[in-house]
N, C-alpha and C positions, 0 to 999 in steps of 0.2 A: 580785672583787665589781664588778658593773656600776654605773656612775653615769650617771644620766640628765641631759640638759642642754638648756636653752633659751637662745635668743639674740635680742637686739635690737640694731640698730645705729642710731646717731644722728650727725648732723653734729657735728664737734668744734670748729668755728670759734669758738664762744662759750664754750668751757670751757678751763680749765687744770687740770693734775693737782693743783696746790696748792689752787686754789679749790674744786675738787670734794671734795678730802680734807677741807678745813675744814668743808664742809657735812655730811659723813658721820660724822666722828669723834665728834661730840657725840651722835649717835643710836645709834651702834654701837660697843661697846667693842672694844678691841684691833684696830682697823682699821690696815692697813699700806699704805705707799706705796713703790713702787720706780720711779724715774724714770731717764731718760737725757737728757743734753744733747748726745750725739754723733750728731746727725741726719745727718751726711754719709755714714753707712753704714746700709744697710737693716737690718742685724742689730741695731743699737743705737738704732733709731728708735722704740722703744715704751716706754710707761710703764704701770704696773699699779697698781691699787688692789684690795686684798683686804678683803672685808666679811663678817663673821659666820663665824668658824671653826667647822667641823663635824668636823674630824679633826685630831689632833695627836700628835706623838711628841717626847719630850724625854728627855734623860739628863744626870745629873750624876755626881759621883764615886761614888755608891753605888747610885742607883736609876734604873730605866728605866720611863717612864710612857707609855702610849698611851691615846688617848681617841677613840672613834668615836661621834659623836652622843650624847655624855653618858655613855657606858659606858666607865668608866676601868679600866685594868688596870695594876697597879703590881707590879714584881718587882725583887728585888735583883740587882745586877750582880756576878756571880762571876768573870767573865772579861771585862775591858774590850775585848779584841780581838774579841769576838763582837757588840759593839754595832753595828758597821758592817753586819754581816750582818742584824741585826734591823732596822736602818733600811731596808736594801734590800728585805727581805721585806715590811715594812709598807707602804712606798710603792707597790711594784709589784704588790701584791695587788689594787689598784683599776684598773679599766679604764673609759675614756670615749672614745667616738668623736669625732673633731673635727667641728665644724659647718662650718667654713670650711677646706677641705682644702688650698687653695693659698696660704694666708697664711703669713707668716714668723713671726708671734708665737705664743706658747704660750697655749692656752685653759684647760688643766686641769693645775694645777701645785701643788706644795707650796712655800711660801715660808718661808724661815728662815735660820738661821745656825749655823755650827759654830765655836766659839771656839778660840783657840790651845790652851787646856787640853785640848780634845778630841782633840789628836794622840795621846793615850793610848788612843784607840779604834782607831787605825790603826797605831801603832808599839808595839813591846814596850818601853815606857819608862814610868817612874813619876815624877811630879813631886812634890817635897816641898812646893812652894808653888803653890797654886791660888786662884782666886777662888771661895769656897765658896757664895755666895748667888746665883749666876747659873748656869743650866744650861749645861753644856759644849756641848750640841747641842739645837736646838729647831726644829721645822718644823710648819707649819700648812697645812691645805687649807681654802680658803674657799668658802662656799656661793655667794657672788657674786664674780666677778672682772670688773673693769672695765679694758679695754685701750684706751689712747690710741694710735692709729696716726698719728704725727706726719708721716709722709710723705704719707699720703692725707687727712689732716685728718678722720679718722673716729673715732668712739667706739663701742666694742663692749662690750655688757653681757651676761655669761653667768651663768646660774643653774644650779647643780649640785644634784642631789637623789639621796640614797642610799635610805633607808628611811623616815625620819621625815617627817611632814607638817607644814608651817609655814603659819601664817596670813598672814605677810608674804611676798609673792611678788614676781616680777620687775616687774610693772606698778607695784607700790607703790614699789619702789626707783627706778624711772624718775621717778616724781613727786617723790621727794626730790632726785634729780639736777637736775630742772628748777627746783627752788626756788632763788631767788636770794639767800636770806639766808646771809651768811657771817660767823659769829662770830669775832672776833679778840681776842687778849689780849696784854698787855704782858709784858716780860721785864726783869729787873734782876739784876745781880751783887750778891752779898752778901760783904763782906770781901775779903781778898786771896787771890790764887792760891797754892796749896800744892803741894809736890812730894814724891814718895817718896824723892828724893835731892837733895842740894845739888849745886851745880856741881862742887865739889871731890870729892865722893863719886863722881859720875858720871865725872869725869876719871880717877879711880883704876881703875874697872872697865874703862874704855876702854884704859888702859895694860895691864891684865891680858889683855884681848882681843888687843892687839898682841903681847904676849909669847907667847901661845898660837899665834898665827899664825907668829911667828918660829921657834918650836919645831917647827912642822909639825903641831900637833894639829888645826888647822883652816886652810883657805885663807882663809876669811872667817867672821866671826861678826857678827850684827846685834844690838847691845845697845841697849836702849830705856829710856826714862824716862817716868814717869807724872806727870800734873798733875791737880789737883782744884780746882774753883771752885764755891762755894756760890751758890745763886741763889733768886730768887722769881719766880713767874709761869709763863709758858708757854714751854717749851723748843722748841716747834715754830717759834716766832719766830726762834730761833737757826738752825734748819734753813733757814728761808726766806732768812735773811741769808747763810748759808754757800753755798747753791746759786747765789746771785747773784754772790758774790765768787769762788767757786772752782768754776765749772761743770765737770763731769766726766762721763765715760761712765757712771758708776754713782752715782746719788743714791738714798739710802734713808732711810726713817723707819719703823721697826718698833715699834709700841706693844704691849708685852706686859703692860700693866696696872701692875704694881708696878715695872717698869723699862722704859726705852726705849733703843733703839739707833738712831743716825742718823749720817749722814755723807755725804761726797762723795769717793768713791774713784776714782783714775785708773787702777787696775791690776786686771786680771782675775786671779782665782785659776786657774780652768780653765773652759772652755766646751766643750759638746758639742752638735753639730748633726748629726743623722743618724749617719753612720759616721765622723765626723771630730771630733777633739778639738784644742783650742788652748790654749797658755799664752803669756802676753805678759810676759816678764821686763822689769822697769823697774829699772835700776840705773845710777848716775851722775847726780849732781844738782848743779846750780848755781842760786843764787838769781837771779831776774830783776832787772834794773836799772830797768825801767820805760821805757827808751828802746830803740826798735826797732833802731837801728844798733848800740848797745852790746850788746844781746841777741844780735845776729847774731855779733858778735865773741866773746861768751861761749860761744855754741854751738860755734864753731870751736875755741875753747880747750878746751871739754869733750871734743870728739872726739879731741883730742890729749893729754888728761890721762892719764898712765901709770897712776896709781892707779885712777881711775874706769873706765878701759877694762879693766884687769885684773879688777876686780870684776864688770863687766858680762859679760865673756867667760866667767868662771867660772859665773855664774848661768844663762847660756844653755846651757852644757854640763849643768848640773844639771837644767834644764827638759827637755832632750833625754833625759837618763837617766830622769827621772820618767815621761815619756810612753812610753818604751820598755818599761816594766814590763807594761803591758796594751795597748800599741799596736804598730803596725808601720808601716814606711815613714815614719819620723820625719824631718821636714825643717825647716830654718830658712828660713822664707819671707821674713822681713824681719830684717835685722841692723843693729843700732846706728843706728836712725833717730832723729834729733833731734826731740823734740816739746816744744812750748811750752805750759805751763800758766799759771794766773793769777799764781803767785808763784815758780815754779821752772821750770827747764829739765831735761828728763830724756833719757837714752838708752833707747830702747825697741826690743825685738825681738819676733818672732812665730815660735813653734815649733808645728808641727802633727804629727798622727799619725792613721792610720786605726785605728778601734776597733770592737769588737763591739757589737751592739745591747744597750741597757740595762746598759752597763758604767759608767755615770756615777758611782755610789757608789765603785766601785773606783778610778776615775780621780781622784776627789776625795781619796781616801786616798793614792794614789800621789804626788800633788803637794802634800800637806799636811804642815806649813804651807808656804807659798811660800818658796823659797830666799831671796827678797828680804827676808823677815822672820825668817829663821833663820840661814842660812849653809851652808857646806859644808866637810867632809862633814856632812850634815844631822844625823845622830844625835849626834855629838859636840858640834855647835853647840847643839843642844837641851839637852843635859846641862849645858853651861857657862852657857847663858842662865838656866836655873833655879837654878843655883848662885850666880851673881853678882847677878842682879837681885833687889832686896829683896822684891818682891811678885809674886804670880802675875799673868800677863797677862790672864787671863779671856778676853773676846771679842777684844780687840785682837790683830791679827795673824792672826786666823782668816779665815773666808770667809762671805759673805752673798749670798743670791740666791734662785734658783728651781731646782727639779728637776721636770721634767715627767713625767707618767705614761707618756709615750712614750719616756722615757730621755734626752731633751734636757736640758741643764743650762747655766746661766749664773751663775757666782759671781764676786763681786769680793772682793779682799782688804780686810779691815776695817782701813783706815788713813784718815787725815784724818777721824776719826770721834769721836763722843761716846757715852758710856754715861751715862744719866741715871737716878739712883736716890736716893730720900730727899732731894730738892732739892739734889743735888750732881751736877755734870758732871765725869766723868773722861775724860781724853784723853791720848794717848800718841804718841810718835814715837821712831824709832830711827835708828841710823847703822851703815852697813856697815864693819866694822873689818877691815883687812888689815895685813900687815906694814909697808906703806909709809904707814900712816895717821898724820896729825898730830892729836894729841888735841884741840887747840883748834879745829881745823877740824871735827872730828866733833861736838864739843859745839855748835858753831854750826849744823851741818846739822840737828840736832834742832829748834832754834829756827826755822830756815827753814821746815821742814815744818809747824810748828805756827802759823806766822804767820797763815794764813787762818782757822784756828779761833779764835784770839784776836781777830782783826778781826771775825769773825762775832758773837762775844759782845758786843763793843762796839757794833757796828752795830745789833744787835737791841735794845739799850737805847734807841735813838732812832727806831725804825721808826714808832712811832705818835705821835711828838712833832712836831706841825705846824711847830714852829720849827726843828727840826733834821733831820727825817726826809728820807732820800734813797731809801727803798724803801717804797712804800705798797701 
């Protein structure tokens, strides 16, 4: 199916992705925002806003739904392993020629997410515990796509048209963009933070993970813990606080109406550009001290930590294995690079492979879920995670991003993230358990990873208080 496209470019020096999103979200339902703060690389120097969904595919435990310009098709899922093929066929039935052929950013893409529970669409595995009220997989194609090119300080606005005629056109959207009115709303927490496990209960499943590692059932298993915070007001304010406190290569705010997914992820799930695919295993974590000299010493200590290095090496090997399923000439381009984030220090590697055109859905399945969120061997780790964790993970540990009609893809792992539904924020973090793990240290690692999220909620409460605000 051919999609027509129009394009307008504007100087971007007086716009920000957040400011523009605030203008658009109140006029258009289910608007999404995908940003990057990693401007030192051309590949990650773009931000996207999607306005007015015209095509959609989603699947849960029982049903697969597609919608093209209001025409919905719903059918039962009889074989979960066929869903990935349905996703591939649905996305790649559409064609749209690029307007700007030499640019690095994507013009015509599906934006969305595949949750951790969606591994059942890629692996012959069945989970007894899932999050039933959120689709396992959901992707939208938007009529308008706004691209910020942070390198060139340019703003590109694309309009896509299939068959339906619309009164609101590209020129009308540009007028909305130029409107300077920015509505903003407060946020406040309600009550105390809750968890699906006590510290003692989580320590017990950590010990079981260590036992399985010692028995050789797994080399590593990532066990996680979920927290919930009730709130009033606007959760986008929390996103704004989070992006300032924890700037990351992947910043996302996806509004699906009855629920929202947003976060600040440091780690790619898998990316595909042309005939090359990449994964970036992140494993090995120390909490930053706030002092540059002390952090440098911590980084050196991390590089020599036997447990953290064993975990990282195993996950690099898993990444190589995942990419080899549908790729060739697999290479480790970067190995155990120390990277500093706002609150933690990580060891990061980069693994690449040559791949066939439009093989991105297969590659998503091959690498899903990331070894850094599951473990190795992956299948056994998945079974044990679903056995020991008290609730299904839902979206946490899945992947969020874009899939281009040309086959390019860029997905981040859904970590350092919130799920907002019914005035509750759910957030989760895990720890990689190996035979050498210390249970108390692994418990603390979860809290280290959640530190930025908790700070973001606290900061959001004072953002519009002129006596206390530090971010306006």
